[in-house]
Residue frames relative to the residue before (quaternion, step in Angstrom):
aa qw qx qy qz dx dy dz
M 1.0000 0.0000 0.0000 0.0000 0.00 0.00 0.00
I 0.6350 0.5304 -0.3405 0.4466 3.60 0.95 -0.78
A 0.6234 0.5357 -0.3404 0.4566 3.60 1.00 -0.74
E 0.6320 0.5347 -0.3317 0.4524 3.59 1.05 -0.74
L 0.6584 0.5193 -0.3157 0.4439 3.60 0.97 -0.76
K 0.6091 0.5645 -0.3547 0.4296 3.59 1.08 -0.63
D 0.6983 0.4785 -0.2661 0.4611 3.58 1.11 -0.63
C 0.4613 0.6961 -0.4438 0.3252 3.60 1.24 -0.03
K 0.1685 -0.7675 0.6134 0.0796 3.55 -1.02 0.86
P 0.5724 -0.5765 0.4333 0.3900 3.61 -1.09 0.53
M 0.4789 -0.6915 0.4658 0.2746 3.55 -1.04 0.77
G 0.7674 -0.2582 0.2009 0.5514 3.59 1.03 -0.68
V 0.4324 -0.6659 0.5412 0.2770 3.52 -1.33 -0.05
A 0.3949 -0.7145 0.5270 0.2361 3.57 -0.87 0.96
T 0.1364 -0.7697 0.6171 0.0902 3.54 -1.13 0.64
Y 0.0764 -0.7821 0.6160 0.0540 3.53 -1.23 0.38
K 0.2882 -0.7318 0.5878 0.1898 3.54 -1.27 0.35
T 0.4122 -0.6863 0.5365 0.2669 3.54 -1.09 0.67
I 0.6741 -0.5000 0.3507 0.4156 3.54 -1.24 0.33
A 0.5990 0.5699 -0.3619 0.4307 3.59 1.12 -0.57
E 0.6914 0.4681 -0.2712 0.4789 3.59 1.15 -0.55
M 0.5548 0.6177 -0.3914 0.3967 3.60 1.25 -0.23
P 0.5475 -0.5759 0.4773 0.3752 3.56 -1.15 0.53
E 0.6022 -0.5960 0.3921 0.3584 3.58 -1.02 0.78
E 0.6032 0.5783 -0.3486 0.4245 3.58 1.04 -0.78
L 0.6819 0.4723 -0.2775 0.4847 3.57 0.98 -0.85
R 0.6263 0.5437 -0.3396 0.4436 3.60 0.98 -0.80
K 0.6661 0.5016 -0.3001 0.4634 3.58 0.99 -0.81
A 0.6537 0.5314 -0.3093 0.4411 3.59 1.13 -0.62
L 0.6618 0.5110 -0.3020 0.4579 3.59 1.17 -0.54
P 0.4905 -0.6447 0.4862 0.3276 3.61 -1.06 0.65
D 0.5125 -0.6325 0.4688 0.3429 3.59 -1.13 0.52
I 0.7256 -0.4723 0.2868 0.4101 3.56 -1.26 0.34
E 0.6343 0.5320 -0.3420 0.4446 3.61 0.99 -0.71
E 0.6468 0.5004 -0.3236 0.4760 3.59 0.98 -0.77
L 0.6379 0.5174 -0.3313 0.4643 3.60 1.00 -0.72
K 0.6302 0.5360 -0.3310 0.4539 3.59 1.00 -0.81
K 0.6389 0.5292 -0.3261 0.4532 3.60 1.00 -0.77
L 0.6485 0.5277 -0.3132 0.4504 3.56 1.07 -0.74
L 0.6857 0.4478 -0.2794 0.5013 3.56 1.12 -0.64
C-alpha cells in the first residue's frame, strides 16, 4: 500500500477570482462583508 501512495499525483490546482474580476451584475447580487458578518 505504501508503494501505491508514492505514485499518487496531484489531481489539479484550484483557482479563484477576486471581486474585481467578477461581473458587476454578480457583485451587486452578493451581500457586502458587514451583512455576511451578521449572518455568522
